[in-house]
C-alpha positions in Angstrom: 123.6 84.6 20.2 124.0 88.2 19.6 121.1 90.5 18.9 121.0 94.0 17.5 118.7 96.7 19.0 116.9 98.3 16.1 114.7 101.3 15.6 112.2 101.8 18.4 114.4 99.5 20.5 113.1 96.4 19.0 114.9 93.1 18.8 114.2 89.9 16.9 114.4 86.5 18.7 116.3 84.0 16.7 114.2 81.2 15.2 116.1 78.5 17.2 115.0 80.2 20.5 111.4 80.7 19.3 111.2 77.0 18.2 112.6 75.6 21.4 110.3 77.6 23.5 107.3 77.0 21.3 106.7 80.8 20.9 104.0 82.1 18.6 102.9 85.5 17.5 101.1 87.2 20.2 102.7 85.3 23.1 103.6 87.3 26.2 107.2 87.6 27.4 108.4 88.9 30.7 111.7 90.9 31.0 113.7 91.2 34.2 117.1 92.5 35.1 119.4 90.1 36.9 122.9 91.1 37.8 123.2 93.5 34.9 121.6 91.1 32.4 118.3 91.3 30.6 116.4 88.0 31.1 113.4 87.3 28.8 111.1 84.5 29.6 107.7 83.3 28.5 104.8 84.6 30.7 101.2 83.5 31.1 98.4 85.9 31.6 95.3 85.1 33.7 91.9 86.2 32.4 90.4 88.6 35.0 87.2 86.5 35.1 89.3 83.5 36.2 91.6 85.2 38.6 89.6 83.9 41.6 90.9 80.4 40.8 94.5 81.5 41.5 94.0 83.2 44.8 96.0 81.7 47.7 92.8 80.6 49.5 91.3 78.8 46.4 94.6 77.1 45.7 94.8 75.8 49.3 91.3 74.4 49.0 92.3 72.7 45.7 95.3 71.0 47.4 93.0 69.8 50.2 90.5 68.4 47.7 93.3 66.6 45.8 94.5 65.1 49.1 91.0 63.9 50.0 90.7 62.3 46.6 94.1 60.5 46.9 93.3 59.2 50.3 89.8 58.1 49.4 88.0 60.5 51.6 85.3 61.0 48.9 81.8 59.6 48.2 80.1 58.9 44.9 76.4 59.3 44.2 74.2 57.9 41.4 72.2 61.2 41.4 71.5 64.5 43.1 68.8 63.0 45.3 71.3 60.6 46.9 73.7 63.4 47.5 71.1 65.5 49.2 70.0 62.6 51.3 73.6 62.0 52.5 73.9 65.7 53.3 70.7 65.6 55.4 72.1 62.8 57.6 
């Protein structure tokens, strides 16, 4: 598809591309230059208040927890008192 650069260097993405990518008004797009080409791709932003979740340390802990769950290295408790009693052992 061929696009025209308009006033203020704006372009319009064809509807076929918008529909296939599920783009909506207000979505964020990232642009990069790759071998003399402009590459436009959808981007996700992270709310600053939730950025801790995406730190390397937190993601490593999430993976460890997932592995514990998959391998059965978890315990279930009926209530908080049972959990505290188990922690006190």
